[in-house]
FIPA-17532 format. One record per residue: residue number from 1; x negated, y, z negated of N, C-alpha, C in turn. Coordinates in Angstrom, 3 decimals, always signed. Example, Ala and Ser with C-alpha at 12.3 -4.5 7.8 and 13.67 -1.06 7.14 Angstrom:
BEGIN
pos;n.X;n.Y;n.Z;ca.X;ca.Y;ca.Z;c.X;c.Y;c.Z
1;-13.190;-5.690;-7.800;-12.300;-4.500;-7.800;-13.200;-3.300;-7.800
2;-12.850;-2.250;-7.080;-13.670;-1.060;-7.140;-12.900;+0.030;-7.870
***
This chain:
BEGIN
pos;n.X;n.Y;n.Z;ca.X;ca.Y;ca.Z;c.X;c.Y;c.Z
1;+34.602;-22.883;-39.902;+33.364;-23.063;-40.559;+32.486;-22.023;-40.268
2;+31.544;-21.106;-41.406;+31.269;-19.888;-41.427;+29.684;-20.672;-41.638
3;+28.860;-20.132;-41.248;+27.377;-20.540;-41.340;+26.497;-19.337;-41.871
4;+25.042;-19.851;-42.873;+24.259;-19.278;-42.772;+23.092;-19.554;-42.555
5;+22.149;-18.836;-42.580;+20.728;-18.988;-42.006;+19.691;-18.638;-42.952
6;+18.891;-20.040;-43.298;+17.554;-19.105;-44.459;+18.205;-18.905;-45.515
7;+18.950;-19.336;-46.415;+19.306;-19.231;-47.036;+18.739;-20.033;-48.690
8;+17.795;-19.006;-48.862;+17.309;-19.044;-50.255;+18.120;-19.403;-51.863
9;+19.432;-19.156;-51.200;+20.270;-19.067;-52.219;+21.443;-19.776;-51.941
10;+21.473;-21.260;-51.173;+22.739;-21.739;-50.941;+23.448;-21.843;-51.856
11;+24.346;-22.206;-51.856;+25.935;-22.047;-53.066;+26.968;-23.062;-52.847
12;+27.641;-23.222;-53.292;+29.029;-24.027;-53.458;+30.179;-23.629;-52.300
13;+30.649;-23.794;-51.443;+31.727;-23.375;-51.014;+31.962;-24.428;-49.995
14;+33.590;-24.812;-49.660;+33.881;-25.436;-48.943;+34.421;-24.882;-47.868
15;+34.071;-24.367;-47.316;+34.191;-23.478;-46.042;+32.783;-22.919;-45.695
16;+31.135;-23.403;-45.877;+30.062;-22.703;-45.574;+28.897;-23.514;-45.635
17;+28.670;-23.772;-45.139;+27.488;-24.160;-44.145;+26.649;-23.573;-44.081
18;+25.244;-24.006;-44.820;+23.552;-22.891;-45.265;+22.929;-24.392;-44.210
19;+22.404;-23.672;-42.958;+21.293;-24.342;-42.198;+20.111;-24.011;-42.082
20;+19.418;-24.652;-42.039;+18.295;-24.089;-41.918;+17.671;-23.631;-43.207
21;+17.654;-23.840;-44.680;+17.428;-23.031;-45.243;+16.087;-23.995;-46.296
22;+15.221;-22.829;-46.471;+13.532;-23.511;-47.286;+13.857;-23.893;-48.530
23;+14.860;-23.979;-48.974;+15.237;-24.305;-50.533;+15.834;-25.991;-50.245
24;+14.903;-26.868;-51.058;+15.533;-27.961;-51.644;+16.305;-27.978;-53.429
25;+17.993;-28.279;-53.232;+18.235;-28.767;-54.833;+19.331;-29.157;-54.525
26;+20.343;-29.534;-55.214;+21.250;-30.216;-55.396;+22.413;-29.142;-55.656
27;+23.724;-30.036;-54.738;+24.605;-28.656;-55.008;+26.202;-29.577;-54.889
28;+26.690;-29.459;-56.135;+28.069;-30.707;-55.873;+28.879;-30.055;-55.089
29;+28.705;-31.407;-54.377;+30.202;-30.971;-53.015;+29.567;-30.929;-52.059
30;+28.252;-30.729;-51.866;+27.679;-30.625;-50.519;+26.452;-31.608;-50.652
31;+26.554;-31.928;-49.287;+25.721;-33.266;-48.503;+24.159;-32.365;-47.845
32;+23.490;-32.353;-48.355;+21.742;-32.325;-47.923;+20.785;-32.880;-46.979
33;+20.684;-32.121;-46.257;+19.979;-33.058;-44.887;+18.627;-32.456;-44.862
34;+17.437;-33.369;-44.576;+16.378;-32.914;-44.498;+16.056;-32.516;-42.915
35;+15.661;-31.440;-42.697;+15.718;-31.049;-40.806;+13.740;-30.762;-40.986
36;+13.034;-31.561;-40.493;+11.217;-31.364;-40.515;+10.918;-31.059;-38.705
37;+10.273;-29.874;-39.164;+10.126;-29.681;-38.152;+8.296;-28.908;-37.772
38;+7.801;-27.593;-37.082;+6.909;-27.721;-37.137;+6.577;-25.814;-37.226
39;+5.715;-25.571;-37.639;+5.615;-23.932;-37.540;+3.839;-23.436;-37.239
40;+4.433;-22.284;-36.675;+2.948;-21.366;-35.972;+2.634;-20.219;-37.334
41;+1.943;-19.879;-38.045;+0.943;-19.031;-38.717;+1.301;-17.603;-37.693
42;+1.565;-16.951;-37.652;+1.526;-15.586;-36.470;+0.809;-14.204;-37.626
43;+0.212;-14.776;-38.824;-0.244;-13.877;-39.741;-2.172;-13.973;-39.205
44;-2.307;-15.035;-38.095;-3.368;-14.871;-37.732;-3.539;-14.713;-36.280
45;-3.986;-12.753;-36.333;-4.422;-12.451;-34.693;-4.277;-13.206;-33.595
46;-5.104;-14.246;-33.985;-5.601;-15.044;-33.032;-5.434;-16.219;-32.678
47;-3.486;-16.476;-33.407;-3.323;-17.680;-33.472;-3.160;-18.937;-32.627
48;-3.681;-18.119;-31.737;-3.600;-19.241;-30.243;-5.105;-20.019;-30.038
49;-6.142;-19.340;-30.624;-6.889;-19.879;-30.486;-6.702;-20.988;-31.044
50;-6.355;-21.631;-32.339;-5.758;-22.685;-33.325;-5.278;-23.756;-31.981
51;-5.134;-23.636;-31.233;-4.484;-24.533;-29.836;-4.998;-25.265;-29.164
52;-4.510;-26.247;-28.781;-5.476;-27.878;-28.122;-6.195;-26.859;-27.306
53;-7.006;-27.438;-26.669;-8.490;-26.687;-25.836;-6.792;-26.778;-24.063
54;-6.388;-28.212;-23.663;-5.564;-28.464;-22.821;-4.540;-27.368;-22.835
55;-4.108;-26.888;-24.065;-3.065;-25.980;-23.824;-3.348;-24.670;-23.583
56;-4.296;-24.720;-23.669;-4.779;-23.170;-23.846;-5.828;-22.870;-22.139
57;-5.966;-23.691;-21.640;-6.317;-23.847;-20.196;-5.446;-23.764;-19.471
58;-3.837;-24.385;-19.588;-2.852;-23.891;-18.904;-1.920;-22.854;-19.410
59;-2.601;-22.135;-20.491;-1.617;-20.606;-20.560;-3.051;-19.853;-19.890
60;-4.452;-20.129;-19.759;-4.954;-19.322;-18.841;-4.607;-19.586;-17.183
61;-4.577;-20.551;-16.078;-4.137;-21.070;-15.493;-2.478;-20.168;-14.869
62;-1.445;-20.484;-16.001;-0.343;-19.843;-15.787;-0.785;-17.995;-15.976
63;-1.279;-17.292;-16.481;-1.772;-16.265;-16.278;-2.360;-15.930;-14.873
64;-2.933;-16.862;-13.643;-3.352;-16.605;-12.433;-1.695;-16.605;-11.398
65;-0.892;-17.229;-11.842;-0.056;-17.319;-11.192;+1.431;-16.985;-10.851
66;+1.003;-16.035;-11.505;+2.001;-15.121;-10.879;+3.751;-14.880;-11.365
67;+3.308;-15.195;-12.826;+4.733;-15.307;-13.963;+5.168;-14.126;-14.177
68;+6.369;-13.944;-14.619;+6.499;-12.537;-14.873;+7.413;-12.816;-15.958
69;+7.270;-12.212;-17.407;+7.570;-11.994;-18.425;+9.512;-11.001;-18.322
70;+10.352;-11.706;-18.854;+11.257;-10.294;-19.110;+11.878;-10.667;-20.732
71;+12.183;-9.557;-21.023;+12.689;-9.463;-22.234;+14.104;-8.983;-22.523
72;+15.310;-9.478;-23.245;+16.753;-8.692;-23.598;+17.493;-9.359;-23.610
73;+18.616;-9.031;-24.892;+19.507;-10.447;-24.431;+20.455;-10.033;-24.087
74;+20.395;-9.550;-22.798;+21.499;-9.649;-21.131;+20.821;-10.761;-20.669
75;+19.925;-11.291;-20.920;+19.641;-12.617;-20.327;+20.455;-13.747;-21.110
76;+20.665;-13.515;-21.913;+21.182;-14.846;-22.913;+22.329;-15.770;-21.812
77;+23.551;-14.871;-21.083;+24.070;-15.751;-20.372;+23.452;-16.483;-19.149
78;+22.208;-16.617;-18.458;+21.794;-16.838;-17.837;+20.636;-17.966;-18.628
79;+20.073;-17.547;-19.323;+19.313;-18.834;-20.278;+20.282;-20.391;-20.828
80;+21.400;-19.825;-21.311;+22.210;-20.599;-21.781;+22.718;-21.854;-20.844
81;+22.699;-20.906;-19.112;+23.441;-21.460;-17.956;+22.247;-22.640;-17.687
82;+20.994;-22.580;-17.733;+20.062;-23.034;-17.468;+19.839;-24.303;-18.025
83;+20.207;-23.588;-19.482;+20.044;-25.209;-20.418;+21.356;-25.687;-20.317
84;+22.224;-25.730;-19.734;+23.905;-26.243;-19.582;+22.886;-28.107;-18.779
85;+22.095;-27.646;-17.823;+21.423;-28.895;-17.724;+21.176;-30.069;-17.896
86;+20.030;-29.482;-18.892;+19.696;-30.386;-19.741;+20.746;-30.722;-21.234
87;+21.855;-30.553;-21.511;+22.582;-30.601;-22.438;+24.001;-31.729;-21.966
88;+23.969;-31.288;-20.333;+24.946;-32.171;-19.736;+24.249;-33.976;-19.580
89;+22.553;-33.451;-19.189;+21.951;-34.519;-18.754;+21.871;-35.536;-20.081
90;+21.703;-35.093;-21.608;+21.545;-35.485;-22.573;+22.397;-35.800;-23.181
91;+24.014;-35.061;-22.994;+25.178;-35.884;-23.882;+25.058;-34.698;-24.791
92;+24.618;-33.048;-24.651;+24.529;-32.212;-26.019;+26.265;-31.160;-25.478
93;+26.180;-30.031;-26.246;+27.040;-29.593;-26.141;+27.163;-28.359;-25.791
94;+26.042;-28.390;-25.930;+25.564;-26.332;-24.660;+25.875;-25.622;-25.467
95;+25.715;-24.646;-25.137;+25.642;-23.257;-26.061;+26.837;-22.421;-24.714
96;+27.587;-21.404;-25.948;+28.323;-19.956;-25.145;+28.059;-18.869;-25.340
97;+27.897;-17.509;-24.805;+27.121;-16.790;-25.379;+28.227;-16.184;-27.038
98;+29.609;-16.498;-26.653;+30.162;-16.256;-28.237;+29.691;-17.168;-29.269
99;+29.029;-18.674;-29.127;+28.507;-19.291;-30.328;+27.124;-18.293;-30.887
100;+26.928;-17.292;-30.403;+25.544;-16.471;-31.097;+26.019;-14.983;-31.930
101;+28.274;-14.665;-31.756;+27.880;-14.077;-32.215;+27.955;-13.808;-34.065
102;+27.743;-15.030;-33.883;+27.236;-15.127;-36.060;+26.312;-15.019;-36.218
103;+25.580;-15.212;-35.593;+24.297;-15.225;-35.521;+23.814;-13.748;-35.978
104;+22.849;-13.523;-37.042;+22.569;-11.149;-37.302;+21.816;-10.996;-36.307
105;+20.641;-11.750;-36.089;+19.885;-11.340;-34.926;+18.751;-12.330;-34.473
106;+19.459;-12.660;-32.618;+18.289;-12.994;-31.558;+17.346;-12.361;-30.789
107;+16.242;-12.897;-30.187;+15.551;-12.453;-29.452;+15.282;-13.595;-28.372
108;+15.648;-12.988;-26.872;+16.212;-13.768;-25.805;+14.588;-13.386;-24.718
109;+14.384;-14.187;-24.123;+12.705;-14.085;-23.321;+13.048;-14.595;-22.168
110;+12.067;-14.970;-21.443;+12.238;-16.121;-20.239;+11.288;-15.641;-19.501
111;+11.027;-16.762;-19.043;+9.527;-16.550;-17.365;+10.395;-16.287;-16.259
112;+9.984;-16.180;-15.316;+10.653;-15.791;-13.843;+8.977;-16.099;-12.888
113;+9.675;-16.819;-12.111;+8.753;-17.545;-11.131;+9.007;-17.153;-9.192
114;+8.669;-16.109;-8.499;+9.388;-15.528;-7.302;+10.742;-15.316;-7.737
115;+10.754;-14.135;-8.584;+12.366;-14.449;-9.129;+13.299;-15.670;-9.672
116;+13.015;-16.409;-9.964;+13.593;-17.389;-10.354;+13.268;-17.741;-11.406
117;+14.271;-18.092;-12.547;+13.863;-18.394;-13.732;+13.474;-19.987;-14.325
118;+12.336;-19.875;-14.574;+11.961;-21.466;-15.086;+12.099;-21.848;-16.866
119;+11.747;-20.824;-17.092;+12.197;-21.288;-18.262;+12.587;-19.995;-19.595
120;+13.028;-20.716;-20.588;+13.520;-18.780;-21.269;+13.552;-19.897;-23.032
121;+13.372;-18.630;-23.766;+13.577;-19.352;-25.259;+14.917;-18.532;-25.732
122;+15.278;-18.336;-26.513;+16.196;-17.797;-27.363;+15.485;-17.995;-29.324
123;+15.149;-17.220;-29.881;+15.047;-16.876;-31.240;+15.608;-16.562;-32.070
124;+15.987;-17.122;-33.248;+17.074;-16.755;-34.436;+16.050;-16.360;-35.164
125;+16.070;-14.850;-35.688;+15.140;-13.957;-36.239;+15.742;-13.979;-37.781
126;+15.212;-14.151;-39.322;+15.669;-13.326;-39.962;+14.425;-12.733;-41.082
127;+14.485;-11.319;-40.548;+13.797;-10.587;-40.854;+13.411;-10.328;-42.534
128;+13.524;-10.697;-43.498;+13.938;-10.794;-44.854;+12.425;-11.792;-45.065
129;+12.742;-13.299;-44.253;+11.845;-14.208;-44.269;+10.875;-14.329;-43.748
130;+10.520;-13.136;-42.517;+9.757;-13.141;-41.519;+9.688;-14.557;-40.973
131;+10.577;-15.394;-40.180;+10.715;-16.044;-39.832;+11.560;-15.840;-38.339
132;+11.185;-16.590;-36.987;+12.030;-16.751;-36.509;+11.899;-18.290;-35.828
133;+13.453;-18.854;-35.222;+13.423;-19.922;-34.920;+13.485;-20.256;-33.551
134;+13.141;-21.192;-32.571;+13.244;-21.492;-31.113;+14.528;-22.090;-31.828
135;+15.817;-21.463;-30.972;+17.259;-22.224;-31.211;+17.529;-22.642;-30.275
136;+17.194;-21.810;-28.646;+17.030;-22.360;-27.482;+16.101;-22.530;-26.326
137;+15.606;-23.507;-26.069;+14.059;-23.727;-25.334;+14.877;-24.313;-24.186
138;+14.968;-23.891;-23.045;+15.802;-24.453;-21.791;+14.637;-24.345;-20.504
139;+14.615;-25.312;-19.939;+14.014;-24.901;-18.389;+14.565;-25.434;-17.427
140;+13.949;-25.602;-15.911;+14.629;-26.019;-14.748;+13.957;-27.178;-14.414
141;+12.739;-27.890;-15.170;+12.835;-29.675;-14.992;+13.513;-30.508;-14.837
142;+15.199;-30.618;-14.989;+15.806;-31.169;-14.286;+16.179;-31.236;-13.309
143;+15.840;-30.189;-12.277;+16.231;-29.544;-10.516;+15.002;-30.472;-10.353
144;+15.663;-31.036;-9.065;+14.655;-31.770;-8.524;+13.949;-31.232;-7.548
145;+14.082;-29.822;-7.407;+12.927;-29.172;-6.898;+12.080;-28.303;-7.529
146;+12.165;-28.897;-8.344;+11.266;-27.820;-9.478;+10.086;-28.400;-9.509
147;+8.858;-27.743;-9.908;+7.652;-28.040;-9.667;+7.306;-28.236;-10.977
148;+7.039;-29.641;-11.787;+7.203;-29.877;-13.496;+6.260;-29.382;-13.945
149;+4.415;-29.601;-13.362;+3.708;-28.971;-14.173;+3.567;-26.899;-14.371
150;+3.971;-26.920;-13.272;+4.174;-25.074;-13.205;+5.138;-24.909;-14.297
151;+6.073;-25.891;-14.269;+6.907;-25.204;-15.783;+6.796;-25.852;-16.769
152;+5.244;-26.506;-16.964;+4.918;-27.099;-18.420;+4.147;-25.947;-18.545
153;+3.681;-25.148;-18.148;+2.335;-24.169;-18.111;+2.837;-22.882;-18.641
154;+4.050;-22.798;-17.948;+5.339;-21.437;-17.967;+6.016;-21.540;-19.238
155;+5.910;-22.893;-20.119;+6.771;-23.097;-21.762;+5.328;-22.689;-22.114
156;+4.262;-22.838;-22.141;+3.370;-22.654;-23.170;+2.738;-20.913;-23.251
157;+2.908;-20.498;-21.672;+2.610;-18.966;-21.361;+4.401;-18.725;-22.320
158;+4.968;-18.561;-22.089;+5.815;-18.086;-22.761;+5.663;-17.783;-24.552
159;+6.118;-19.253;-25.051;+5.754;-19.379;-26.186;+4.699;-18.648;-27.164
160;+3.280;-18.149;-25.965;+2.512;-17.461;-26.732;+2.623;-15.707;-25.935
161;+3.501;-15.322;-25.541;+3.698;-14.360;-25.628;+4.740;-13.639;-26.218
162;+5.691;-15.035;-26.904;+6.810;-14.738;-27.464;+5.626;-14.740;-29.156
163;+4.791;-15.272;-29.054;+4.396;-14.998;-30.558;+3.579;-13.743;-30.268
164;+2.994;-12.774;-29.324;+2.284;-11.770;-29.975;+3.546;-10.919;-29.373
165;+4.782;-10.768;-29.501;+6.044;-10.251;-29.220;+6.568;-10.154;-30.925
166;+6.549;-11.241;-31.291;+7.127;-11.730;-32.255;+6.081;-11.423;-33.786
167;+5.189;-10.804;-33.389;+3.836;-10.367;-34.137;+4.200;-9.065;-34.546
168;+4.387;-8.361;-33.454;+4.911;-6.651;-33.143;+5.629;-6.777;-34.405
169;+7.227;-7.337;-34.220;+8.051;-6.907;-34.851;+8.063;-7.638;-36.305
170;+6.261;-7.824;-36.945;+6.722;-8.502;-38.120;+6.956;-9.647;-38.644
171;+6.471;-10.815;-37.396;+7.453;-11.782;-37.995;+5.943;-12.988;-38.186
172;+6.064;-13.465;-39.593;+4.858;-14.233;-40.037;+4.558;-15.910;-39.447
173;+6.723;-16.320;-39.556;+6.407;-17.482;-38.976;+7.300;-18.042;-37.927
174;+6.460;-18.881;-36.834;+6.898;-18.716;-35.501;+7.560;-20.603;-35.845
175;+8.667;-20.511;-35.819;+9.464;-21.764;-35.995;+9.679;-23.199;-34.705
176;+9.053;-23.666;-34.586;+9.871;-24.793;-33.067;+10.356;-25.514;-33.247
177;+11.463;-25.632;-34.302;+12.447;-25.664;-35.023;+13.223;-27.314;-34.384
178;+11.865;-28.171;-35.412;+12.293;-29.889;-35.294;+10.775;-30.511;-34.633
179;+10.281;-31.141;-35.664;+9.028;-32.008;-34.834;+9.209;-33.309;-36.152
180;+9.246;-34.720;-34.729;+8.873;-36.034;-35.426;+8.021;-36.654;-34.959
181;+7.203;-36.654;-35.306;+5.907;-37.253;-34.848;+6.267;-38.981;-34.183
182;+6.781;-39.827;-34.933;+7.137;-41.253;-34.797;+8.418;-40.946;-34.102
183;+8.887;-40.220;-33.541;+10.447;-40.202;-32.616;+10.117;-41.472;-31.555
184;+10.889;-42.217;-31.200;+10.743;-43.608;-30.237;+11.351;-42.436;-28.894
185;+12.447;-41.809;-29.023;+13.292;-41.648;-27.846;+12.522;-40.531;-26.703
186;+12.239;-40.827;-25.940;+11.078;-40.349;-25.013;+11.369;-39.285;-24.875
187;+12.724;-38.412;-24.370;+13.026;-37.105;-23.917;+11.870;-36.177;-25.290
188;+12.621;-36.833;-26.518;+12.143;-36.302;-27.901;+10.516;-36.052;-28.083
189;+10.331;-37.703;-27.568;+8.772;-37.122;-27.893;+7.825;-36.455;-26.979
190;+8.557;-36.390;-25.446;+8.164;-35.798;-24.861;+8.148;-34.016;-25.245
191;+9.119;-33.592;-25.644;+9.352;-32.120;-26.082;+7.972;-32.277;-27.365
192;+8.437;-32.648;-28.702;+7.171;-33.151;-29.500;+6.041;-32.368;-29.630
193;+5.592;-33.719;-28.401;+3.923;-33.769;-27.670;+3.787;-32.230;-27.505
194;+4.834;-31.475;-26.775;+4.674;-30.053;-26.134;+4.231;-29.155;-27.735
195;+5.337;-29.177;-28.478;+5.149;-28.669;-29.885;+4.126;-29.393;-29.742
196;+3.088;-30.544;-30.701;+2.058;-30.358;-30.812;+0.860;-29.697;-30.534
197;+1.114;-29.590;-29.037;-0.348;-28.811;-28.622;-0.505;-27.361;-29.507
198;+0.521;-26.709;-29.767;-0.043;-25.568;-30.959;-0.912;-25.922;-32.004
199;-1.019;-27.440;-32.358;-1.775;-27.693;-33.736;-0.806;-27.134;-34.606
200;+0.022;-26.463;-34.958;+1.435;-26.006;-35.716;+1.410;-27.301;-37.132
201;+1.473;-26.040;-38.286;+2.022;-27.159;-39.418;+3.412;-28.278;-39.574
202;+3.490;-28.357;-40.234;+4.868;-29.354;-40.521;+5.026;-28.963;-42.129
203;+6.232;-28.623;-41.844;+7.086;-27.883;-42.656;+8.657;-28.671;-42.936
204;+9.399;-28.702;-43.581;+10.423;-29.184;-44.031;+12.003;-28.391;-44.499
205;+13.081;-28.321;-43.627;+13.982;-26.657;-43.770;+14.964;-28.617;-44.666
206;+16.463;-27.490;-44.638;+17.240;-28.530;-45.438;+18.793;-27.899;-44.781
207;+19.366;-28.671;-44.285;+21.133;-28.371;-43.845;+22.023;-28.586;-45.574
208;+22.500;-27.641;-45.621;+23.802;-28.337;-46.674;+25.307;-27.781;-46.030
209;+25.951;-29.731;-45.799;+27.186;-29.333;-45.216;+28.458;-29.623;-46.726
210;+29.681;-28.627;-46.645;+30.355;-29.460;-47.341;+31.105;-30.396;-46.987
211;+30.899;-31.213;-47.979;+31.123;-33.404;-48.033;+32.052;-33.585;-46.608
212;+33.647;-32.912;-46.924;+34.531;-33.460;-45.893;+34.122;-33.083;-44.497
213;+33.092;-31.738;-44.267;+32.573;-31.473;-43.298;+31.759;-32.294;-42.646
214;+30.431;-32.656;-43.028;+29.592;-33.880;-43.538;+30.595;-35.215;-42.870
215;+31.524;-35.869;-43.324;+32.398;-36.937;-42.671;+32.674;-36.563;-41.632
216;+33.635;-35.558;-41.477;+34.334;-35.270;-40.572;+33.166;-35.322;-39.003
217;+31.834;-34.202;-39.296;+30.891;-34.434;-38.312;+30.610;-35.532;-37.917
218;+30.283;-36.419;-38.993;+29.341;-37.726;-38.901;+30.213;-39.193;-37.964
219;+31.637;-38.688;-38.359;+32.875;-39.588;-37.673;+32.647;-39.142;-36.179
220;+32.920;-37.733;-35.920;+33.204;-37.507;-34.795;+32.311;-37.805;-33.836
221;+30.952;-37.606;-34.483;+29.673;-38.075;-33.845;+29.335;-39.321;-33.079
222;+30.051;-40.588;-34.057;+30.331;-41.788;-33.642;+31.120;-41.969;-32.862
223;+32.519;-41.326;-32.350;+33.080;-41.179;-31.451;+32.885;-40.649;-30.292
224;+31.818;-39.648;-29.983;+31.220;-39.073;-29.063;+29.761;-39.577;-28.493
225;+29.686;-39.972;-29.369;+27.829;-40.962;-29.146;+26.943;-40.074;-29.595
***
């Protein structure tokens, strides 16, 4: 299966899946599913000033705690290793570096505290769309020795720093990849509350799957839970 991302003109092909398209349309023999998300407008130079006061307080505290930011796709293997703990606990497939070879452009970043990676992000970037999607959001919060409040502050701090970096790349929209305010899943609800701290805008993107692939994928998910 071949994948496209942010495609403004998704078409019918039995071997192509279109993910995160901003366009809603009917395509014969393709199944469209909605993907609600939350976005941050980076065209505002002071975008962080719109975030909640508690979020900004956490960022201000994080700036005094000796956190360091590193960037570069050489971080990808370590980021995916960090994410694997969450994937294992939540029954998710996880990722390998090979999964990102099809993606046209990614940017990776991480926060370190005392030389230990505490949280990290992988952004899928579309330069034509001027949009960056938070494709991987990893942290050490499932580590029993983790300082959970520090990790939470580090995530907001990294999101802010990523926003400043993406602004320099000419990106207009920072997409937090998913948002459902009515979620009843305790884990997802916590993640969505974290995203809500940015006071971002709720939007909808769309996935388009070939019919046979959608049915096969749904059946596989039923078997694996």
